[in-house]
N, C-alpha and C positions, 0 to 999 in steps of 0.2 A: 530810604526816605519813608518815614512812617506816615506822616500826615500830609497827603497831597491836596487836600481840600483847600487849604489856606495858602499853599505855596505859590510863589511867583518868582520870576527871575530877579535876583538882587535883593530878595527880602532881607531886611535888616541892615541894609546899607546906610551908613551914617554920614557918608561924605557927599551925598547928593549926586552921585554918578549916574549917568544914563546908560552905561554899558560896562562890561567887565574890564575893557581896556582903560577906562577912566577911573575905576574903583581902586581906592587905596585901603579899603576896609578888609578885603579878603573874604567877603561873603560869597555865597554860592550863586553863580549866574547861570547854572545849567538850566536848559529848557525843561519845563514840566513834562513835556512829551517824552523825554529821555527816561525819566523815572517811571512813567506809565509803561513804556515799552519794556524796561528792565523787569518790572513786576510781571508783565505778560509772559516774558521769556521764562521766568522762574516758574510760573504757573504751568506753562506748556511742558517744560522740562520735567516736572513732577508727574504730569499726566503721562508723558512718554515713558518714564521709568515704570510706572504702574502698568501701562499697557504691555511693555515688554516682559515684565515679570509674569503677568497673566498669560501671555503667549507661551512662555517657557513652561509654565505649569500645565497649560492645556496640552502642549506637545509631549511632555513627559507622561501625562495621563493617558494619551492616545498610544504611545509606544509601549508603555509598561502595563497598561490595562489595570488589573486589580492588585498587582503587586505593591509592596510598600515602596514608595518613591521618595528619594531624597534628592534635592538639587540646590544649587547655590548660584546666585547671580552676582558677579562682581560690578564695580562701578563702570567698567567699560562695556557692560551688557553682554559680556561673553558668558554663556551659560554652560555649566557642567552639570549633567544630570546622571544619576546612578540609579539603577534598579538593582535591588538586592537579588541576586540570582542571575542578573545579566552583567553585572560590573566585573571588570577585570581587575583583580586585586593582586 
């Protein structure tokens, strides 16, 4: 939902229904709060991803010190880090 400013339940209903159960138009009767909370979840998820990537980076820097560090983080937040010189290849 892009524009929540003007959204209300049943917006665009042409059959004069008072609820989703009465509506024959098929318009969206989802409560505005659902969309607000979905947007907040998306925002917090992105913040969590960033925080976890930063934590992995900080951990790798503490373990490896000044060596050249490479690490990757997959979508499940499992981090694999490799220090050149410490990595088992």
